C-alpha positions in Angstrom: 101.9 126.5 77.4 100.6 124.4 74.5 103.1 121.6 75.4 102.1 121.9 79.1 98.4 121.5 78.2 99.1 118.5 76.1 101.2 117.0 78.9 98.4 117.5 81.4 95.9 116.1 78.9 97.8 112.8 78.7 99.5 112.4 82.0 96.4 112.3 84.3 98.3 114.0 87.2 96.1 114.2 90.3 96.1 114.5 94.1 96.3 110.7 94.2 99.7 110.3 92.7 102.9 109.7 94.7 104.3 113.2 95.3 107.7 114.4 96.5 107.3 115.9 100.0 110.0 118.5 99.2 109.6 119.8 95.7 106.0 118.5 95.2 106.8 116.8 91.9 104.1 114.3 90.9 105.2 110.8 90.0 103.3 108.0 88.3 104.6 105.4 90.8 106.5 105.1 94.0 109.3 103.6 92.1 109.5 106.8 90.0 109.4 108.8 93.2 112.2 106.6 94.7 114.4 107.3 91.7 113.7 111.0 92.1 114.8 111.0 95.7 117.6 108.4 95.9 118.0 106.9 92.4 121.1 107.1 90.1 120.3 110.7 89.1 118.3 112.2 92.0 117.3 115.8 92.4 120.2 117.0 94.5 118.3 119.1 97.1 115.6 116.5 97.5 118.2 113.8 98.0 119.9 115.8 100.6 116.8 116.4 102.7 115.5 112.9 102.2 118.7 111.3 103.5 118.2 113.3 106.7 114.5 113.1 107.2 113.0 110.7 104.8 111.5 107.2 105.4 112.9 104.8 102.8 109.8 102.6 103.0 106.8 104.9 102.6 109.0 107.8 101.2 107.4 110.3 103.6 109.4 113.3 104.6 109.4 113.9 108.4 109.9 117.1 110.3 113.1 116.0 112.0 115.4 113.0 112.6 113.7 112.3 115.9 110.3 112.3 114.2 111.8 109.9 111.5 113.0 107.5 114.3 109.5 107.4 115.9 107.8 107.0 112.5 110.1 104.0 111.6 108.9 102.1 114.6 105.4 101.8 113.1 106.3 101.9 109.4 108.8 99.0 109.6 106.8 95.8 109.9 108.0 92.3 110.8 107.3 89.0 109.3 105.2 87.9 112.3 104.9 84.7 114.2 103.1 81.9 112.4 103.3 79.3 115.1 99.9 79.7 116.8 97.4 76.8 117.2 95.0 78.3 114.6 97.8 78.6 112.1 98.9 75.0 112.6 95.4 73.8 112.3 95.0 75.8 109.0 98.2 74.1 107.7 96.4 70.8 108.2 93.6 72.0 105.9 90.9 72.2 108.5 90.2 75.9 108.8 86.9 77.0 107.3 84.9 80.0 108.6 83.3 80.9 105.3 79.8 80.5 106.8 80.3 83.0 109.6 78.6 86.4 110.2 78.7 88.2 106.9 79.5 91.5 108.6 82.9 90.3 109.9 85.1 91.1 106.9 84.5 93.8 104.3 88.0 93.3 102.9 89.7 89.9 102.5 93.0 88.8 101.0 93.5 85.7 98.9 96.6 83.7 98.0 97.2 80.4 96.3 100.1 78.1 95.8 100.5 76.3 92.5 101.9 72.8 91.6 102.8 71.8 88.1 100.7 69.9 85.5 101.2 68.9 81.9 104.0 66.8 80.4 106.7 69.2 81.5 105.1 70.3 84.8 104.9 74.0 83.7 101.1 74.3 83.8 100.0 76.0 87.0 97.5 74.1 89.1 96.0 75.5 92.3 96.8 73.1 95.2 96.5 75.3 98.3 94.4 78.4 99.1 94.3 80.8 102.0 91.8 83.6 102.7 92.3 86.1 105.6 90.5 89.2 106.9 91.8 92.7 107.6 93.1 91.6 111.0 95.2 88.8 109.5 93.0 86.1 110.9 92.4 83.0 108.8 88.9 82.6 107.3 89.6 79.7 105.0 92.8 77.7 104.4 92.9 74.3 102.7 94.7 72.0 100.2 93.0 71.8 96.9 92.6 68.8 94.6 93.5 70.1 91.1 91.3 69.3 88.1 94.2 67.8 86.2 96.9 65.3 87.2 99.9 66.8 89.0 103.3 66.1 87.3 105.5 68.4 89.5 104.7 69.2 93.1 107.4 71.9 93.2 108.2 70.8 96.7 111.2 73.0 97.2 108.9 76.1 97.1 105.4 74.8 97.9 106.2 72.1 100.5 103.3 70.1 99.0 103.5 66.3 98.7 101.1 63.9 96.9 99.6 62.6 100.1 98.5 66.2 101.0 96.2 66.3 98.0 94.8 62.7 98.1 91.7 63.7 100.1 91.8 67.4 99.4 88.7 69.5 98.5 88.0 69.5 94.7 88.9 72.7 93.0 85.4 73.5 91.8 84.0 73.1 95.3 86.7 75.5 96.7 85.9 78.0 93.9 82.2 78.0 94.6 82.7 78.4 98.4 85.0 81.4 98.0 82.9 83.0 95.3 79.8 82.7 97.4 81.6 84.2 100.4 83.0 87.1 98.3 79.6 87.8 96.7 78.1 88.0 100.2 74.6 87.2 99.1 74.6 89.2 95.9 74.2 87.3 92.5 77.4 87.4 90.6 75.8 89.1 87.6 74.3 91.8 89.8 77.6 92.9 91.5 78.4 96.5 90.9 81.9 97.9 91.2 82.4 99.9 94.5 78.8 99.3 95.6 76.6 96.7 97.2 77.4 94.0 99.7 80.1 92.2 97.9 83.5 92.0 99.6 86.7 93.7 98.4 89.2 91.0 97.4 92.9 91.8 97.8 95.7 89.8 96.2 98.8 89.8 94.0 98.5 88.6 90.4 95.0 87.4 90.9 93.6 85.2 88.1 91.5 86.8 85.4 88.6 84.6 86.4 88.0 86.9 89.3 87.6 90.0 87.1 83.8 90.1 87.7 84.4 90.6 91.4 85.8 93.7 93.1 89.5 93.1 93.1 92.4 95.2 94.4 95.5 93.6 92.8 98.9 94.8 94.2 100.5 93.5 90.9 98.5 95.9 88.8 98.1 98.9 91.0 99.8 101.8 89.2 101.6 103.4 92.2 103.2 100.0 93.0 104.4 99.1 89.5 107.8 99.7 87.9 108.6 102.8 86.0 108.3 100.6 82.9 104.7 99.9 83.9 105.5 96.2 84.5 104.5 94.5 87.8 106.8 94.1 90.7 107.0 90.8 92.5 105.2 90.5 95.9 108.6 89.5 97.4 110.1 92.9 96.2 107.1 95.0 97.3 107.1 93.5 100.8 110.8 94.2 101.2 110.6 97.7 99.7 107.4 99.0 101.3 106.9 96.9 104.5 110.6 96.3 105.4 110.8 92.5 105.8 111.5 89.4 103.7 109.0 86.8 102.6 109.3 83.6 100.4 112.7 82.8 101.7 112.3 79.0 101.6 109.0 77.0 101.3 106.3 79.6 100.4 103.2 79.9 102.5 99.9 81.3 101.1 99.1 82.8 104.6 102.3 84.8 104.5 101.5 86.1 101.0 97.9 87.0 102.2 99.3 89.0 105.1 101.8 90.8 102.8 99.2 91.8 100.2 96.7 92.9 102.9 99.4 95.1 104.6 100.3 96.6 101.2 96.7 97.3 100.5 96.1 98.9 104.0 99.2 101.0 103.6 98.1 102.4 100.3 94.5 102.8 101.6 95.7 104.8 104.6 97.1 107.6 102.5 95.4 110.9 102.9 94.6 112.7 99.7 92.4 115.6 98.7 88.8 114.7 98.8 87.1 115.2 95.4 83.4 114.6 94.5 84.4 113.0 91.1 88.0 111.7 91.5 88.3 109.7 88.3 89.0 111.0 84.8 86.4 108.5 83.6 83.7 110.2 85.7 81.2 111.9 83.3 81.6 115.2 85.1 85.3 115.3 84.1 84.8 114.5 80.4 85.4 118.0 79.2 88.2 119.1 81.6 90.8 119.0 78.9 88.6 119.0 75.8 90.2 120.2 72.6 87.7 123.0 72.2 89.0 124.5 75.5 92.6 124.7 74.2 92.8 128.6 74.3 91.2 128.7 77.8 93.6 126.0 79.1 96.7 127.7 77.7 95.8 130.8 79.8 95.5 128.7 83.0 98.2 128.6 85.6 99.7 125.1 86.1 98.2 124.9 89.6 94.7 125.5 88.1 95.2 122.8 85.5 96.4 120.4 88.2 93.2 121.2 90.2 90.9 120.1 87.3 93.1 117.1 86.4 91.9 113.7 87.5 93.4 110.2 88.0 93.1 107.5 85.4 93.1 104.7 88.1 91.1 104.1 91.2 93.1 105.1 94.3 92.7 102.8 97.2 92.5 105.7 99.6 88.9 106.1 98.3 88.0 102.7 100.0 88.6 104.3 103.4 85.5 106.4 103.1 83.2 103.6 102.1 
């Protein structure tokens, strides 16, 4: 029991972790759960049932093959059609709805495309930005004039040419417009995490300059990371969890926005046990596994220890109740 207590003290198992729907094993990430179910060395019984009734995208176990077939129709998403008039106008850099009603979008997704600067073209410079709402409608989409000279337009992946940036909006102006929109009337210094009017920003590998805002980053969300705790690419996450391919030729920031928003909404839609204080960092949980409780903890059943254990990351399912 001493080893189990120490394991629970350091593992932060909770109701918010990916869990096997068959044996109820708790995993730190969906990649770990995937290995448990269908990896090189899966648990035999779990693998057998999963192959019959499991969804290989969300890793849910359904009640029957027929239920799995019905489930897959909604779980498997498609790339979508990006040929509408609004989309084509946005590609021309003339879509700007940042001054609209502040109640329209509580959650927005941001993606940028980078060109190269510096003597060898390896310095990332933002040259295109897209911002969408929860319904995948474009709020802001424009080319950006970088603050340094461009030495490599990376045309094969960005599709950007020099003439596209000649009259583009300066980077600082774009940063200010987006920051004001995300703050939603609150001073930047006054923004409080998970509170107030500021919008939730979703993205993949978002720049550290946005750390003062409320950011949900699919690159650093523990359930979506590798078992090695490194980030997965957005391309991989979209294929593995949404079921379609992106970034197959010239990369579009709108497509990246849609993928990150869909990943966020899929994670947010999970139904977990409701807890008054769901984080290990909440003051009320400070003494749950305190050293002075060692004897008491060793007498507890594993189920009781799991009940008092809390997550060390903010689960996006908690956003659904806000």
